[in-house]
PATOR-470113 format. One record per residue (C-alpha): residue number from 1; residue in three letters; x, z negated, y negated. Coordinates in Angstrom, 1 decimal, always signed. Each point is the difference from the previous one (the first is absolute). Last residue first. Layout:
REM residues N
+-----+-----+--------+--------+--------+
|   i |  aa |   east |     up |  north |
+-----+-----+--------+--------+--------+
| NUM | ala |      X |      Z |      Y |
...
+-----+-----+--------+--------+--------+
END
This chain:
REM residues 261
+-----+-----+--------+--------+--------+
|   i |  aa |   east |     up |  north |
+-----+-----+--------+--------+--------+
| 261 | unk | +276.0 |   -5.3 |  -34.0 |
| 260 | unk |   -2.8 |   -0.9 |   +2.4 |
| 259 | unk |   -1.8 |   +2.7 |   +2.0 |
| 258 | unk |   -3.5 |   +1.5 |   -0.4 |
| 257 | unk |   -1.6 |   +2.7 |   +2.2 |
| 256 | unk |   -2.7 |   -2.3 |   +1.4 |
| 255 | unk |   -0.2 |   -3.3 |   -1.8 |
| 254 | unk |   +1.3 |   -3.2 |   +1.6 |
| 253 | unk |   -1.5 |   -3.1 |   -1.4 |
| 252 | unk |   +2.6 |   -2.5 |   -0.9 |
| 251 | unk |   -0.1 |   -3.4 |   +1.4 |
| 250 | unk |   -0.6 |   -2.6 |   -2.7 |
| 249 | unk |   +3.0 |   -1.4 |   -1.8 |
| 248 | unk |   +1.2 |   -3.3 |   +1.3 |
| 247 | unk |   +0.1 |   -3.0 |   -2.2 |
| 246 | unk |   +3.0 |   -2.2 |   +0.6 |
| 245 | unk |   -0.1 |   -2.8 |   +2.4 |
| 244 | unk |   +0.0 |   -3.6 |   -1.3 |
| 243 | unk |   +3.0 |   -2.0 |   +1.1 |
| 242 | unk |   -1.1 |   -2.5 |   +2.6 |
| 241 | unk |   -0.4 |   -3.8 |   -0.1 |
| 240 | unk |   -0.2 |   -1.7 |   +3.3 |
| 239 | unk |   -1.0 |   +1.1 |   +3.5 |
| 238 | unk |   +1.2 |   +3.0 |   +2.0 |
| 237 | unk |   -2.8 |   +1.1 |   +2.3 |
| 236 | unk |   +0.2 |   -1.4 |   +3.6 |
| 235 | unk |   +1.5 |   +2.3 |   +2.6 |
| 234 | unk |   -1.4 |   +2.2 |   +2.8 |
| 233 | unk |   +2.7 |   +1.7 |   +2.0 |
| 232 | unk |   +0.4 |   +3.7 |   +0.5 |
| 231 | unk |   +2.5 |   +1.3 |   +2.6 |
| 230 | unk |   +2.8 |   +2.5 |   +0.0 |
| 229 | unk |   +2.8 |   -2.2 |   +1.5 |
| 228 | unk |   +2.5 |   +0.3 |   -2.8 |
| 227 | unk |   -2.3 |   +1.1 |   -2.8 |
| 226 | unk |   -2.3 |   -3.1 |   +0.1 |
| 225 | unk |   -3.0 |   +1.1 |   -2.0 |
| 224 | unk |   -1.8 |   -2.9 |   -1.6 |
| 223 | unk |   -3.8 |   +0.2 |   -0.2 |
| 222 | unk |   -2.3 |   -1.7 |   -2.4 |
| 221 | unk |   -3.4 |   +0.6 |   +1.7 |
| 220 | unk |   -3.5 |   +1.2 |   -0.7 |
| 219 | unk |   -2.6 |   +0.8 |   +2.6 |
| 218 | unk |   -2.4 |   +2.5 |   +1.6 |
| 217 | unk |   -2.0 |   -0.2 |   +3.3 |
| 216 | unk |   -1.6 |   +2.8 |   +2.0 |
| 215 | unk |   +1.9 |   +2.6 |   +2.0 |
| 214 | unk |   -0.7 |   +2.6 |   -2.8 |
| 213 | unk |   +2.2 |   -2.1 |   -2.2 |
| 212 | unk |   -0.3 |   +0.5 |   -3.8 |
| 211 | unk |   +1.1 |   -2.3 |   -2.8 |
| 210 | unk |   +3.1 |   -1.4 |   +1.6 |
| 209 | unk |   +1.7 |   -1.8 |   -2.8 |
| 208 | unk |   +3.8 |   -0.3 |   -0.2 |
| 207 | unk |   +2.0 |   -1.9 |   -2.5 |
| 206 | unk |   +3.4 |   +1.2 |   +1.2 |
| 205 | unk |   +3.3 |   -1.8 |   +0.3 |
| 204 | unk |   +3.5 |   +1.6 |   +0.5 |
| 203 | unk |   +2.6 |   -2.4 |   +1.4 |
| 202 | unk |   +1.9 |   -2.2 |   -2.3 |
| 201 | unk |   +2.5 |   +0.8 |   -2.7 |
| 200 | unk |   +3.1 |   -2.3 |   -0.2 |
| 199 | unk |   -0.3 |   -2.8 |   -2.6 |
| 198 | unk |   +2.3 |   -2.2 |   +2.2 |
| 197 | unk |   -2.7 |   +0.0 |   +2.7 |
| 196 | unk |   -2.3 |   +2.4 |   +1.8 |
| 195 | unk |   -2.1 |   +0.3 |   -3.2 |
| 194 | unk |   -3.7 |   +0.2 |   +0.5 |
| 193 | unk |   -1.7 |   +3.2 |   -0.9 |
| 192 | unk |   -2.4 |   +0.5 |   -2.8 |
| 191 | unk |   -3.0 |   +2.2 |   +0.8 |
| 190 | unk |   -0.7 |   +3.7 |   -0.7 |
| 189 | unk |   -3.6 |   +1.1 |   +0.6 |
| 188 | unk |   -1.4 |   +2.0 |   +2.8 |
| 187 | unk |   -3.6 |   +1.1 |   +0.8 |
| 186 | unk |   -0.3 |   +1.1 |   +3.6 |
| 185 | unk |   -2.5 |   +2.3 |   +1.7 |
| 184 | unk |   -0.4 |   +0.3 |   +3.8 |
| 183 | unk |   -1.6 |   +2.6 |   +2.2 |
| 182 | unk |   +0.2 |   +2.7 |   -2.7 |
| 181 | unk |   -2.9 |   +2.5 |   +0.3 |
| 180 | unk |   -0.7 |   +0.5 |   -3.7 |
| 179 | unk |   -2.2 |   -1.3 |   -2.8 |
| 178 | unk |   +1.9 |   -1.1 |   -3.2 |
| 177 | unk |   +2.6 |   -2.5 |   -1.0 |
| 176 | unk |   +1.7 |   +0.7 |   -3.4 |
| 175 | unk |   +3.2 |   +1.9 |   -0.4 |
| 174 | unk |   +3.3 |   -0.2 |   -2.0 |
| 173 | unk |   +1.9 |   -0.5 |   +3.2 |
| 172 | unk |   -1.9 |   +0.5 |   +3.3 |
| 171 | unk |   +2.5 |   -0.1 |   +2.9 |
| 170 | unk |   -2.0 |   +1.3 |   +3.0 |
| 169 | unk |   +1.8 |   -1.2 |   +3.1 |
| 168 | unk |   -0.6 |   +2.2 |   +3.1 |
| 167 | unk |   +0.9 |   -1.5 |   +3.4 |
| 166 | unk |   +0.8 |   +2.4 |   +2.9 |
| 165 | unk |   -2.0 |   -0.4 |   +3.2 |
| 164 | unk |   -0.2 |   +3.8 |   +0.3 |
| 163 | unk |   -3.7 |   +0.4 |   +0.5 |
| 162 | unk |   -0.9 |   -3.0 |   -2.2 |
| 161 | unk |   +2.2 |   +1.2 |   -2.8 |
| 160 | unk |   -1.5 |   +3.5 |   +0.1 |
| 159 | unk |   -3.6 |   -1.5 |   -0.1 |
| 158 | unk |   +0.9 |   -2.3 |   -2.9 |
| 157 | unk |   +1.6 |   +2.9 |   -2.0 |
| 156 | unk |   -3.1 |   +2.1 |   +0.5 |
| 155 | unk |   -2.2 |   -2.9 |   -0.9 |
| 154 | unk |   +2.0 |   -0.4 |   -3.2 |
| 153 | unk |   -0.6 |   +3.6 |   -0.9 |
| 152 | unk |   -3.8 |   -0.2 |   +0.6 |
| 151 | unk |   -0.4 |   -3.3 |   -1.9 |
| 150 | unk |   +1.8 |   +1.3 |   -3.1 |
| 149 | unk |   +3.7 |   +0.4 |   -0.9 |
| 148 | unk |   -0.6 |   +3.5 |   -1.5 |
| 147 | unk |   -1.5 |   -1.7 |   -3.1 |
| 146 | unk |   +3.4 |   -1.5 |   -0.9 |
| 145 | unk |   +0.0 |   -3.7 |   -0.7 |
| 144 | unk |   +3.4 |   -1.0 |   -1.5 |
| 143 | unk |   +3.1 |   +1.8 |   +1.2 |
| 142 | unk |   +0.4 |   +1.0 |   +3.6 |
| 141 | unk |   +2.1 |   -2.2 |   +2.2 |
| 140 | unk |   -0.3 |   +0.4 |   +3.8 |
| 139 | unk |   +2.4 |   -2.0 |   +2.1 |
| 138 | unk |   +0.2 |   +1.3 |   +3.6 |
| 137 | unk |   +1.2 |   -2.1 |   +2.9 |
| 136 | unk |   +2.4 |   +0.2 |   +3.0 |
| 135 | unk |   -0.1 |   +3.7 |   +0.5 |
| 134 | unk |   +1.1 |   +1.0 |   +3.5 |
| 133 | unk |   -2.5 |   +2.8 |   +0.6 |
| 132 | unk |   -1.3 |   +1.5 |   -3.3 |
| 131 | unk |   -3.8 |   -0.1 |   -0.3 |
| 130 | unk |   +0.1 |   -2.6 |   -2.8 |
| 129 | unk |   +2.3 |   +2.4 |   -1.9 |
| 128 | unk |   -2.5 |   +2.9 |   -0.1 |
| 127 | unk |   -2.8 |   -2.2 |   -1.4 |
| 126 | unk |   +2.4 |   -1.5 |   -2.5 |
| 125 | unk |   +1.4 |   +3.4 |   -1.1 |
| 124 | unk |   -3.6 |   +1.1 |   -0.7 |
| 123 | unk |   -0.8 |   -3.2 |   -1.8 |
| 122 | unk |   +3.1 |   +0.2 |   -2.2 |
| 121 | unk |   -0.6 |   +3.7 |   -0.7 |
| 120 | unk |   -3.6 |   -0.7 |   -1.2 |
| 119 | unk |   +1.5 |   -2.8 |   -2.2 |
| 118 | unk |   +2.1 |   +2.7 |   -1.8 |
| 117 | unk |   +3.7 |   +0.9 |   -0.5 |
| 116 | unk |   +1.2 |   -1.7 |   +3.3 |
| 115 | unk |   +3.2 |   -2.0 |   +0.5 |
| 114 | unk |   +1.0 |   -0.7 |   +3.6 |
| 113 | unk |   +2.2 |   -3.0 |   +0.7 |
| 112 | unk |   +1.4 |   -0.7 |   +3.5 |
| 111 | unk |   +1.0 |   -3.6 |   +0.5 |
| 110 | unk |   +1.8 |   -1.2 |   +3.1 |
| 109 | unk |   +3.4 |   +0.2 |   -1.8 |
| 108 | unk |   -1.3 |   -2.5 |   -2.5 |
| 107 | unk |   +0.2 |   -2.8 |   +2.6 |
| 106 | unk |   -2.7 |   -2.5 |   -0.9 |
| 105 | unk |   +0.6 |   -3.7 |   -0.1 |
| 104 | unk |   -1.4 |   -0.9 |   -3.4 |
| 103 | unk |   +3.6 |   +0.0 |   -1.4 |
| 102 | unk |   +0.7 |   +3.4 |   +1.6 |
| 101 | unk |   -3.0 |   +1.5 |   -1.8 |
| 100 | unk |   +1.2 |   -1.4 |   -3.2 |
|  99 | unk |   +3.5 |   +1.4 |   +0.6 |
|  98 | unk |   -1.6 |   +3.5 |   +0.6 |
|  97 | unk |   -2.2 |   +0.1 |   -3.1 |
|  96 | unk |   -3.2 |   +2.0 |   +0.6 |
|  95 | unk |   -0.3 |   +2.4 |   -3.0 |
|  94 | unk |   -1.9 |   -0.9 |   -3.2 |
|  93 | unk |   -3.5 |   -1.3 |   -0.6 |
|  92 | unk |   -1.5 |   +2.4 |   -2.6 |
|  91 | unk |   +2.1 |   +3.0 |   +0.7 |
|  90 | unk |   -0.4 |   -0.4 |   +3.8 |
|  89 | unk |   -3.8 |   -0.3 |   -0.4 |
|  88 | unk |   +0.0 |   +3.2 |   -2.0 |
|  87 | unk |   +1.9 |   +1.8 |   +2.7 |
|  86 | unk |   -2.5 |   -1.0 |   +2.7 |
|  85 | unk |   +1.4 |   -2.0 |   +2.9 |
|  84 | unk |   +0.5 |   +0.3 |   +3.7 |
|  83 | unk |   +2.3 |   -2.7 |   +1.5 |
|  82 | unk |   +0.6 |   +0.8 |   +3.7 |
|  81 | unk |   +1.5 |   -2.7 |   +2.2 |
|  80 | unk |   +2.5 |   +0.9 |   +2.8 |
|  79 | unk |   +0.1 |   -2.3 |   +3.1 |
|  78 | unk |   +3.0 |   -2.4 |   +0.1 |
|  77 | unk |   -2.1 |   -2.9 |   +1.1 |
|  76 | unk |   -3.6 |   +0.9 |   +0.9 |
|  75 | unk |   -2.3 |   +0.0 |   -3.0 |
|  74 | unk |   -2.7 |   -2.6 |   -0.7 |
|  73 | unk |   +1.8 |   -3.1 |   -1.2 |
|  72 | unk |   +2.7 |   +1.9 |   -1.9 |
|  71 | unk |   -2.8 |   +2.2 |   -1.5 |
|  70 | unk |   -1.9 |   -3.1 |   -1.1 |
|  69 | unk |   +3.2 |   -1.2 |   -1.8 |
|  68 | unk |   +0.4 |   +3.4 |   -1.7 |
|  67 | unk |   -3.7 |   -0.1 |   -1.1 |
|  66 | unk |   +0.5 |   -3.5 |   -1.4 |
|  65 | unk |   +3.0 |   +1.1 |   -2.0 |
|  64 | unk |   -1.9 |   +2.8 |   -1.5 |
|  63 | unk |   -2.9 |   -2.3 |   -1.0 |
|  62 | unk |   +2.6 |   -2.4 |   -1.6 |
|  61 | unk |   +1.7 |   +2.8 |   -1.9 |
|  60 | unk |   -3.4 |   +1.3 |   -1.3 |
|  59 | unk |   -1.0 |   -3.5 |   -1.2 |
|  58 | unk |   +0.6 |   +0.8 |   -3.6 |
|  57 | unk |   -2.7 |   +2.7 |   +0.1 |
|  56 | unk |   -2.5 |   -2.7 |   +1.0 |
|  55 | unk |   -1.6 |   -1.0 |   +3.3 |
|  54 | unk |   +2.3 |   +2.3 |   +1.9 |
|  53 | unk |   -2.1 |   +1.6 |   +2.8 |
|  52 | unk |   +0.8 |   +0.4 |   +3.7 |
|  51 | unk |   -2.2 |   +2.1 |   +2.4 |
|  50 | unk |   +0.5 |   -0.1 |   +3.8 |
|  49 | unk |   -0.9 |   +3.1 |   +1.9 |
|  48 | unk |   +0.0 |   -0.3 |   +3.8 |
|  47 | unk |   +2.0 |   +0.4 |   +3.2 |
|  46 | unk |   +1.8 |   -3.3 |   -0.2 |
|  45 | unk |   -3.1 |   -2.2 |   +0.0 |
|  44 | unk |   +0.7 |   -3.4 |   -1.6 |
|  43 | unk |   -0.2 |   -2.6 |   +2.8 |
|  42 | unk |   -2.5 |   -0.4 |   +2.7 |
|  41 | unk |   -2.7 |   -2.1 |   -1.6 |
|  40 | unk |   +1.5 |   +0.1 |   -3.5 |
|  39 | unk |   -0.5 |   -3.0 |   -2.2 |
|  38 | unk |   +2.0 |   -2.2 |   +2.4 |
|  37 | unk |   +3.1 |   +2.0 |   -0.9 |
|  36 | unk |   +0.0 |   -1.2 |   -3.6 |
|  35 | unk |   +0.1 |   -3.7 |   +0.8 |
|  34 | unk |   +2.2 |   +0.6 |   +3.1 |
|  33 | unk |   +2.8 |   +1.6 |   -2.0 |
|  32 | unk |   +2.1 |   +2.7 |   +1.8 |
|  31 | unk |   -1.9 |   +2.7 |   -2.0 |
|  30 | unk |   -1.5 |   +1.9 |   +3.0 |
|  29 | unk |   +0.1 |   +3.4 |   +1.6 |
|  28 | unk |   -2.5 |   +2.0 |   +1.9 |
|  27 | unk |   -0.3 |   +2.8 |   +2.6 |
|  26 | unk |   +3.3 |   -1.0 |   +1.6 |
|  25 | unk |   +2.5 |   +2.8 |   +0.3 |
|  24 | unk |   +1.2 |   +2.1 |   +2.8 |
|  23 | unk |   +3.0 |   +2.0 |   -1.2 |
|  22 | unk |   +2.5 |   -1.7 |   +2.2 |
|  21 | unk |   -0.7 |   +1.9 |   +3.2 |
|  20 | unk |   -0.6 |   +3.1 |   -2.0 |
|  19 | unk |   +3.5 |   -0.1 |   -1.5 |
|  18 | unk |   +0.1 |   -1.1 |   -3.6 |
|  17 | unk |   -0.6 |   +2.4 |   -2.9 |
|  16 | unk |   +2.8 |   +1.4 |   -2.2 |
|  15 | unk |   -0.3 |   +3.5 |   +1.4 |
|  14 | unk |   -3.8 |   -0.2 |   -0.7 |
|  13 | unk |   +0.8 |   -0.7 |   -3.6 |
|  12 | unk |   +2.2 |   +3.0 |   -0.4 |
|  11 | unk |   -2.5 |   +2.3 |   +1.8 |
|  10 | unk |   -2.9 |   -1.2 |   -2.1 |
|   9 | unk |   +2.1 |   +0.5 |   -3.2 |
|   8 | unk |   +0.8 |   +3.5 |   +1.0 |
|   7 | unk |   -3.7 |   +0.8 |   +0.4 |
|   6 | unk |   -0.7 |   -1.8 |   -3.3 |
|   5 | unk |   +2.5 |   +2.2 |   -2.0 |
|   4 | unk |   +0.0 |   -1.9 |   -3.3 |
|   3 | unk |   +0.4 |   +2.0 |   -3.2 |
|   2 | unk |   +2.2 |   -1.8 |   -2.5 |
|   1 | unk |   -1.0 |   -0.1 |   -3.7 |
+-----+-----+--------+--------+--------+
END
């Protein structure tokens, strides 16, 4: 296990930050699709906590892709992105795949991955990282529903994000929604993409349901992510006969002190 020197990490990220004149950021970001953007009065708040769930365990890849797409909308170009995950979550869901990140339009060199042994360490690193000048976004990925991720802890993350105008994306894999301070909450399912021709794969498509919005309205959309220009576009569901999906196993419940073998 590697020990992370957070003080050194702060210095490294700050050195990658943009000059002060270019560091000014809008307080909100949008999806690039008017049907979704009209739900938010002034865009999705950048300095906030946004929570993303996979509807079933087999949708973990779709939820992760959706988080990366949101990060690309929210974070200034070329700014470093921190991915903070629990060891157990990494064992369950694998390591971020660089070619896959490139295919969705994200430069892997922007990504700084920090592995933590416990969910408490994930939240501590997240709180510290949100306060680092020059950070584009922080992706927080504890496994399941740890007790430490309660209303108090999430309020602390929200306050820090608001103060620094750095977006925090809570990637909740193997978890069920509970009470916390997230400003938006999304439920993501995988959706079939439309071929770009000659049986070539199409753009990533997400079945996205906004189940919490502290600004008011919620909604459901089938969203295509256009990797070249980094925008979402609402598309019609694929019609016709579909191959039935396989049964997904239920998300595992993490037990303290246990590890898979």
